[in-house]
Each structure stands twice: as structure tokens, then as C-alpha cells.
C-alpha positions, -999 to 999 in steps of 0.1 A, spaced: 0 0 1 12 34 -9 7 62 18 3 99 12 1 120 41 4 158 48 27 164 80 39 196 96 74 204 101 74 189 136 66 154 123 91 157 96 119 165 121 108 135 142 107 112 111 142 125 101 154 118 136 140 84 137 157 76 103 190 89 114 188 73 150 179 39 137 193 37 102 160 26 88 144 39 58 114 61 58 91 31 50 107 10 76 102 36 103 65 41 92 60 3 93 77 0 126 56 29 141 25 14 130 34 -19 143 43 -6 177 10 17 178 -9 -15 167 3 -35 195 -2 -8 221 -38 -2 210 -46 -40 207 -33 -44 242 -55 -17 255 -86 -31 237 -79 -68 247 -75 -56 283 -109 -40 282 -124 -70 265 -109 -93 294 -123 -71 320 -158 -75 304 -153 -112 297 -148 -117 334 -182 -106 340 -201 -125 314 -214 -157 329 -198 -147 363 -233 -153 379 -244 -180 357 -258 -211 375 -250 -195 410 -279 -202 435 -279 -165 449 -280 -150 412 -310 -125 411 -336 -134 385 -338 -97 376 -301 -92 370 -302 -85 334 -330 -57 340 -316 -45 373 -278 -47 369 -272 -10 378 -289 -14 411 -268 -45 418 -235 -29 406 -238 4 423 -261 -1 453 -247 -8 489 -256 -43 497 -257 -34 535 -287 -10 527 -308 -37 508 -335 -51 528 -337 -83 507 -298 -89 508 -296 -86 471 
């Protein structure tokens, strides 16, 4: 893929520095930069998904699972259990 981008002088200076510091071509610097940014964002997204995945099915099959959990999840997540009269 060919990439055409408009960059101001500060980015040109950064790219030139990276080329000189690493000995890589401009194309290699861009590829390496995309790879690193991709890995960073992928890790962040995977981390968020892992947090949510931990909740999915967490209550499945437990005898104390409230029957109205899907409709009242906010109340269960953010209410103080000590204030609940029914213990839920």
C-alpha cells in the first residue's frame, strides 16, 4: 500500500530523527511505528475485553443469582448491599 500524508514540520523532524537514529528507511520507520502503535492499542482493547469477559457468565448457575439481574444490573453494581432489605 502506498501512503500519502500531509505532515507539518514537527513530524518531518521526528521522522528524520528516527531515520538517522535507527538507520532505517522512511518506509521502515513508518512500518515499525504502525506495528508498535497497533500492538499498544490492541493490548488496551484486549485488556478492556478481558475485564468484560470476566463478568460474562460470572453469575451463571449460582443459586444466589438474582432473577432480575439483566434488567436491574445497575442497581446491583452500584448499590450498597448493606442497605438492601432483601440482601440482594
